[in-house]
C-alpha positions in Angstrom: -3.0 -3.7 -9.8 -6.7 -4.1 -10.5 -8.9 -1.1 -11.1 -12.7 -0.9 -11.6 -14.1 2.1 -13.6 -17.8 2.8 -13.1 -18.6 5.3 -15.8 -21.5 5.7 -18.3 -19.5 7.7 -20.8 -18.2 4.9 -22.8 -15.6 7.0 -24.8 -14.1 8.4 -21.6 -14.1 5.0 -19.9 -12.3 3.5 -23.0 -9.8 6.3 -22.9 -9.0 5.8 -19.2 -9.0 2.0 -19.5 -6.5 2.1 -22.4 -4.2 4.4 -20.5 -4.3 2.2 -17.4 -3.8 -0.9 -19.4 -0.7 0.6 -21.0 0.6 1.3 -17.5 0.3 -2.4 -16.7 -2.9 -2.4 -14.7 -5.9 -4.7 -15.1 -9.1 -2.7 -15.6 -12.8 -3.7 -15.5 -15.6 -1.4 -16.6 -19.2 -1.0 -15.6 -21.4 1.5 -17.4 -24.1 1.8 -14.7 -24.2 2.0 -10.9 -26.0 -1.3 -10.3 -23.5 -3.4 -12.2 -20.6 -1.3 -10.8 -21.8 -1.9 -7.2 -22.2 -5.6 -7.9 -18.6 -5.9 -9.2 -17.2 -3.7 -6.4 -18.8 -6.0 -3.7 -18.1 -9.3 -5.4 -14.6 -8.8 -6.8 -11.3 -7.6 -5.3 -10.0 -4.3 -6.5 -7.0 -2.1 -5.6 -9.0 1.1 -6.4 -12.3 2.3 -7.9 -12.9 5.2 -10.2 -16.6 6.2 -9.9 -18.6 8.8 -11.8 -21.2 10.7 -9.9 -24.0 10.8 -12.4 -24.7 7.2 -13.2 -27.8 5.4 -14.5 -29.4 2.9 -12.2 -27.7 3.9 -8.9 -25.9 7.2 -8.8 -22.3 7.3 -7.9 -22.4 8.7 -4.4 -25.0 6.1 -3.4 -22.6 3.4 -4.7 -19.8 4.8 -2.5 -22.0 5.2 0.6 -23.2 1.6 0.1 -19.7 0.3 -0.1 -18.6 2.2 3.0 -21.7 1.0 4.9 -20.6 -2.5 4.2 -17.1 -1.8 5.5 -15.6 -1.9 2.1 -12.6 0.4 2.3 -11.3 0.1 -1.2 -9.8 3.5 -2.3 -12.4 5.5 -4.3 -11.7 8.3 -6.7 -14.8 10.2 -7.7 -15.0 11.7 -11.2 -17.6 14.4 -12.0 -18.4 17.4 -14.1 -19.8 18.9 -10.9 -16.9 20.9 -9.6 -18.2 23.4 -7.1 -16.9 23.3 -3.5 -20.2 21.9 -2.2 -20.1 19.1 -4.8 -16.6 18.1 -3.8 -17.5 18.2 -0.1 -20.5 15.9 -0.7 -18.3 13.5 -2.6 -15.7 13.3 0.1 -18.4 13.0 2.9 -20.0 10.2 1.0 -16.8 8.2 1.5 -14.7 9.2 -1.6 -11.0 9.4 -1.0 -10.4 12.0 -3.7 -12.5 14.0 -6.2 -11.4 14.9 -9.7 -13.4 17.3 -11.9 -14.0 16.6 -15.6 -12.4 17.4 -17.9 -9.0 16.2 -16.5 -5.6 15.3 -17.7 -4.9 11.6 -17.8 -1.5 12.2 -16.2 -3.2 13.9 -13.2 -5.6 11.0 -12.9 -2.7 8.5 -12.9 -0.7 10.5 -10.3 -3.8 10.7 -8.0 -4.5 7.0 -8.3 -0.9 6.2 -7.5 -1.0 8.5 -4.4 -4.2 6.8 -3.3 -2.6 3.4 -3.6 0.5 4.5 -1.7 -1.7 5.8 1.2 -3.7 2.6 1.2 -0.6 0.5 1.4 0.9 2.6 4.1 -2.2 2.4 6.2 -2.4 -1.3 5.8 1.2 -1.7 6.8 0.8 0.5 9.8 -2.2 -1.5 11.0 -0.1 -4.7 11.3 0.6 -5.9 14.8 2.7 -8.9 14.0 5.4 -9.7 11.4 6.6 -13.1 10.3 9.4 -14.3 8.1 10.0 -18.0 8.0 10.1 -19.1 11.7 10.9 -15.5 12.8 8.0 -13.8 14.6 7.8 -10.2 15.8 4.9 -8.9 18.0 4.9 -5.2 17.6 2.5 -4.6 20.5 4.4 -6.7 23.0 7.7 -5.7 21.5 8.7 -9.4 21.5 10.7 -11.4 19.0 10.9 -15.2 18.7 12.5 -17.6 16.3 10.6 -20.8 16.7 10.3 -21.3 20.4 13.4 -19.2 21.2 12.9 -15.7 22.6 15.3 -13.1 21.2 16.2 -10.1 23.3 16.9 -7.0 21.3 18.0 -3.5 22.1 15.6 -0.8 20.8 17.7 0.1 17.8 18.1 -3.6 16.9 14.3 -4.1 17.2 13.7 -1.2 14.8 16.3 -2.5 12.4 14.8 -6.0 12.4 11.3 -4.5 12.0 12.4 -2.6 8.9 14.0 -5.7 7.4 11.0 -7.8 8.1 8.7 -5.2 6.5 10.9 -5.5 3.4 11.4 -9.3 3.6 12.7 -10.9 0.5 13.9 -7.5 -0.9 17.4 -6.1 -1.0 17.5 -3.3 1.5 20.3 -0.8 0.8 22.4 1.1 3.3 20.6 4.3 2.2 17.2 2.8 3.0 18.5 1.7 6.4 20.0 5.1 7.2 16.7 6.8 6.4 14.3 4.3 7.7 16.0 3.2 10.9 18.3 6.1 11.9 16.4 8.9 10.2 19.6 10.1 8.5 19.2 11.7 5.1 22.9 11.8 4.5 25.7 9.2 4.9 27.5 9.8 8.3 30.5 7.8 6.9 30.5 5.5 9.9 30.2 1.7 10.3 27.0 2.0 12.4 25.0 -0.2 10.1 27.7 -2.9 9.9 27.9 -3.0 13.7 24.2 -3.3 14.2 23.7 -5.9 11.4 26.5 -8.0 12.9 24.9 -7.9 16.4 21.4 -8.6 14.9 22.8 -11.5 12.9 24.4 -13.0 16.0 21.0 -12.9 17.7 18.7 -14.0 14.9 20.9 -16.6 13.2 23.3 -18.0 15.8 22.4 -21.5 16.8 19.9 -22.0 14.0 20.4 -24.3 11.0 19.1 -21.8 8.4 20.5 -18.3 8.2 17.8 -15.6 7.5 19.9 -12.4 7.4 22.0 -12.3 4.3 24.5 -9.8 3.0 24.1 -9.0 -0.7 27.6 -8.0 -1.8 27.7 -4.4 -3.2 24.0 -3.9 -2.7 22.9 -4.3 0.9 21.0 -6.9 3.0 18.1 -9.3 2.6 16.0 -11.0 5.2 14.5 -14.3 4.2 15.3 -18.0 3.3 
């Protein structure tokens, strides 16, 4: 993860930067709005932390400029201005969240992680096609092809394959499938997953040289080469 902090309080910025570095994130810092805006528009970041009261270009102007240029990087606004009107102005300017100083670093971390989760979820939901090797799924047309071969799937099989394709290369457990495909939050103690995996494997892999749907013994299933 790569984060940009735009904050003129150098001690606060150093504190936040150290904590994020320890969490394994790469962090850049700008101490004024002009440099911060330049970095935000020329580099790729997973999230921005922007102070409101900045020299050069104030924080809300930075955020408005980014949004006007269709930059949708998640933005957390930091400010000592904590009245309701101040928070509303920050959110209306394009901020995704607003945190009032002083704050606990643990809360800042939790809020950034929540922003990143929402951002990833939105990006995933916006996808209209999925591809794994030569397997192609069109979510709008509800069509699946492997190479030039069209694969006809039942609704549940389609949903199961979609889930596996969204987690391509990962081991998907039975619990994940029960919750994500069947919306079960308990184990029904049936072989429903085994039956559907078997049917799906017959349609996706049968007749093809390379199998894509693999059973990971004792763990679950994996879709990929």
